[in-house]
C-alpha positions as CSV (number, residue, x, y, z in Angstrom):
1,X,-17.8,-19.2,-10.7
2,X,-15.2,-16.5,-9.7
3,X,-14.9,-15.8,-6.0
4,X,-15.9,-12.3,-4.9
5,X,-12.9,-10.2,-3.8
6,X,-12.6,-9.2,-0.2
7,X,-13.8,-5.6,0.5
8,X,-10.3,-4.4,1.3
9,X,-9.1,-5.7,-2.0
10,X,-12.1,-4.6,-4.0
11,X,-11.9,-1.0,-2.7
12,X,-8.1,-0.7,-2.6
13,X,-7.4,3.0,-3.6
14,X,-6.3,3.7,-7.1
15,X,-4.7,7.1,-6.5
16,X,-3.7,9.3,-3.6
17,X,-7.0,11.1,-3.5
18,X,-8.7,7.9,-2.7
19,X,-6.4,7.0,0.2
20,X,-8.1,7.3,3.6
21,X,-6.2,9.5,6.1
22,X,-2.4,10.1,6.1
23,X,-2.8,13.7,4.9
24,X,0.8,14.6,5.9
25,X,2.3,11.7,4.0
26,X,0.2,12.3,0.9
27,X,1.2,16.0,0.9
28,X,4.9,15.1,0.7
29,X,4.4,12.4,-1.9
30,X,2.2,14.7,-4.0
31,X,4.8,17.4,-3.9
32,X,7.5,14.9,-5.0
33,X,5.4,13.6,-7.8
34,X,4.5,17.1,-9.1
35,X,8.2,18.1,-9.1
36,X,9.4,14.8,-10.4
37,X,11.8,14.7,-7.5
38,X,11.5,11.6,-5.4
39,X,14.1,9.5,-3.7
40,X,15.5,6.2,-5.0
41,X,14.3,4.4,-1.9
42,X,11.3,5.0,0.4
43,X,10.6,3.1,3.6
44,X,7.0,2.9,4.8
45,X,6.7,1.7,8.4
46,X,3.9,1.5,10.9
47,X,0.7,-0.2,12.0
48,X,-0.6,-3.0,9.8
49,X,-3.7,-2.4,7.7
50,X,-3.2,1.3,7.4
51,X,-2.3,1.6,3.7
52,X,1.5,1.1,3.3
53,X,1.3,-1.4,0.5
54,X,-1.6,0.4,-1.1
55,X,0.4,3.7,-1.3
56,X,3.5,1.8,-2.5
57,X,1.4,0.4,-5.4
58,X,0.0,3.8,-6.2
59,X,3.5,5.4,-6.2
60,X,4.8,2.6,-8.5
61,X,1.9,3.2,-11.0
62,X,2.0,7.0,-10.7
63,X,5.7,7.6,-11.4
64,X,5.4,5.3,-14.5
65,X,2.2,6.9,-15.8
66,X,2.6,8.2,-19.4
67,X,-0.1,10.9,-19.1
68,X,-0.1,12.0,-15.5
69,X,-3.2,13.9,-14.4
70,X,-1.7,16.4,-12.0
71,X,-0.4,14.0,-9.4
72,X,-2.7,11.0,-10.2
73,X,-2.3,8.3,-12.8
74,X,-4.4,8.6,-15.9
75,X,-5.6,4.9,-15.8
76,X,-5.7,4.9,-19.6
77,X,-2.1,4.7,-20.8
78,X,-0.4,1.4,-21.5
79,X,1.6,1.5,-18.3
80,X,-1.5,2.1,-16.1
81,X,-3.5,-0.6,-17.9
82,X,-0.7,-3.2,-17.5
83,X,-0.4,-2.3,-13.9
84,X,-4.1,-2.7,-13.3
85,X,-3.9,-6.1,-14.9
86,X,-1.1,-7.1,-12.5
87,X,1.1,-7.6,-15.6
88,X,3.5,-4.6,-15.5
89,X,6.9,-5.7,-16.8
90,X,8.8,-3.0,-14.7
91,X,7.0,-3.2,-11.4
92,X,8.0,-6.0,-9.1
93,X,6.4,-7.0,-5.8
94,X,8.1,-9.3,-3.3
95,X,6.8,-10.5,0.1
96,X,9.9,-10.8,2.3
97,X,7.9,-13.0,4.8
98,X,8.0,-15.8,2.3
99,X,11.0,-14.8,0.2
100,X,13.5,-13.6,2.7
101,X,16.8,-15.1,1.5
102,X,19.9,-13.6,0.0
103,X,19.2,-15.3,-3.4
104,X,16.0,-13.3,-4.0
105,X,17.9,-10.0,-3.3
106,X,20.8,-11.1,-5.4
107,X,18.4,-11.6,-8.3
108,X,17.1,-8.1,-7.8
109,X,20.7,-6.8,-7.8
110,X,21.4,-8.6,-11.1
111,X,18.3,-7.2,-12.7
112,X,18.4,-3.6,-11.6
113,X,21.2,-2.8,-14.1
114,X,19.0,-3.5,-17.1
115,X,16.8,-0.8,-18.5
116,X,13.0,-0.8,-18.0
117,X,11.0,-2.7,-20.6
118,X,8.2,-0.2,-21.1
119,X,8.4,2.6,-18.5
120,X,10.7,5.2,-17.1
121,X,11.4,3.3,-13.8
122,X,11.8,-0.1,-12.5
123,X,10.1,-0.2,-9.2
124,X,10.7,-2.9,-6.5
125,X,8.2,-3.1,-3.7
126,X,9.4,-5.3,-0.8
127,X,6.7,-5.9,1.7
128,X,7.5,-7.0,5.3
129,X,11.1,-6.1,4.6
130,X,12.0,-6.7,8.3
131,X,11.8,-10.4,7.6
132,X,14.9,-10.4,5.4
133,X,17.9,-12.4,6.7
134,X,21.1,-10.5,7.6
135,X,22.7,-11.7,4.5
136,X,19.8,-10.5,2.4
137,X,20.0,-7.1,4.1
138,X,23.7,-6.9,3.3
139,X,23.0,-7.7,-0.4
140,X,20.2,-5.1,-0.5
141,X,22.4,-2.5,1.1
142,X,24.9,-2.8,-1.7
143,X,22.1,-2.1,-4.2
144,X,20.7,0.8,-2.2
145,X,24.1,2.5,-2.0
146,X,24.4,3.2,-5.7
147,X,21.2,2.3,-7.5
148,X,20.8,3.2,-11.2
149,X,18.7,6.3,-11.9
150,X,16.0,4.2,-13.4
151,X,15.3,2.2,-10.2
152,X,13.1,3.0,-7.3
153,X,12.8,0.8,-4.1
154,X,9.7,1.0,-1.9
155,X,10.1,-0.9,1.4
156,X,7.3,-1.6,3.8
157,X,7.4,-2.9,7.3
158,X,5.3,-3.3,10.5
159,X,8.5,-3.6,12.6
160,X,10.7,-0.6,12.0
161,X,13.0,-1.6,14.9
162,X,14.2,-4.7,13.0
163,X,15.4,-2.7,10.0
164,X,19.2,-2.1,10.1
165,X,20.4,1.5,10.5
166,X,22.4,1.2,7.3
167,X,19.2,0.5,5.3
168,X,17.2,3.2,7.1
169,X,19.9,5.9,6.5
170,X,19.5,5.3,2.7
171,X,15.7,5.7,2.6
172,X,13.2,8.5,2.9
173,X,11.1,7.5,5.9
174,X,7.3,7.6,6.3
175,X,5.6,6.6,9.5
176,X,2.1,5.3,9.1
177,X,-0.1,5.8,12.1
178,X,-3.6,4.5,12.7
179,X,-6.2,6.1,10.4
180,X,-8.1,8.8,12.1
181,X,-11.7,8.3,13.2
182,X,-13.2,10.7,10.7
183,X,-11.2,9.3,7.8
184,X,-11.9,5.7,8.6
185,X,-15.7,6.2,9.3
186,X,-16.0,8.2,6.0
187,X,-14.4,5.3,4.0
188,X,-16.6,2.7,5.7
189,X,-19.7,4.8,4.9
190,X,-18.6,5.1,1.3
191,X,-18.1,1.3,1.0
192,X,-21.5,0.6,2.5
193,X,-23.1,3.0,0.0
194,X,-21.4,1.3,-2.9
195,X,-22.5,-2.0,-1.6
196,X,-26.1,-0.8,-1.5
197,X,-26.3,-0.7,2.3
198,X,-26.3,1.8,5.1
199,X,-24.7,1.9,8.6
200,X,-25.7,3.9,11.6
201,X,-23.4,6.1,13.6
202,X,-23.2,3.8,16.6
203,X,-22.0,0.9,14.4
204,X,-19.4,3.2,12.7
205,X,-18.0,4.0,16.1
206,X,-17.9,0.4,17.1
207,X,-16.0,-0.6,14.0
208,X,-13.5,2.2,14.5
209,X,-12.7,1.2,18.0
210,X,-12.6,-2.5,17.2
211,X,-10.2,-1.9,14.3
212,X,-7.9,0.4,16.3
213,X,-7.3,2.6,13.2
214,X,-6.6,-0.3,10.8
215,X,-8.8,0.1,7.7
216,X,-8.2,-3.4,6.5
217,X,-9.5,-4.8,9.8
218,X,-12.4,-2.4,9.7
219,X,-13.4,-3.6,6.2
220,X,-13.1,-7.2,7.3
221,X,-15.4,-6.5,10.3
222,X,-17.8,-4.8,7.9
223,X,-17.7,-7.7,5.4
224,X,-18.5,-10.3,8.0
225,X,-21.4,-8.3,9.4
226,X,-22.9,-7.8,5.9
227,X,-23.5,-11.5,5.8
228,X,-26.4,-11.2,8.3
229,X,-27.6,-7.7,7.3
230,X,-30.0,-6.9,4.4
231,X,-30.1,-3.1,4.6
232,X,-28.8,-1.1,7.6
233,X,-25.8,-2.3,9.7
234,X,-26.3,-1.6,13.4
235,X,-24.2,-2.2,16.6
236,X,-26.5,-5.1,17.4
237,X,-25.4,-6.8,14.2
238,X,-21.8,-6.3,15.1
239,X,-22.4,-7.8,18.6
240,X,-23.7,-11.0,17.0
241,X,-20.3,-11.7,15.5
242,X,-17.8,-10.0,17.8
243,X,-19.1,-9.8,21.3
């Protein structure tokens, strides 16, 4: 029997329209997508659980979509289908928390020169990039200085202060703040509806304040509370778990 996905994975946004909050960031990215004019390196920094990795994945899929629908991926072309199966040959994800050495970055440096297999761009997403060693940062810098035109880097970090200035200066920067109350509560309500449940306003507020603007945390709180709730989630249900 296949394990059920966590809510934050199950309801990960598929395009920028589905992303909760971050209206300013989305406006910039949408403009860049529409004009086919985006930088070779983007750096997403800010609070954990606010959508940095989700938007990085969306960008990787979108810029390689073969039949873009305005600024959203079509979900039907071969590139989109391969991405949705986690099998895209030109999109690479690396977690620097567990792969933080210079050898991993050198492998990237060796591979960037080759052309994409099936798409317009090779996209490298490096999560928790602040965990790279100094040697790895130096190797990455050499790649960021003069990348091939078919390569895009998307770096994500929760600790911007640990990123070397030399890396920062070569990236377009996006600061991810906590998701606003209205946007977070709206997404929680949508998830509840899709799960066949309801949630009252008091419980919505409790989840927002508990999560401190982190949608991932909010969905985790919601998922745990659903275990003991059959229909409507209330603040009393939350208190059974978290107070």
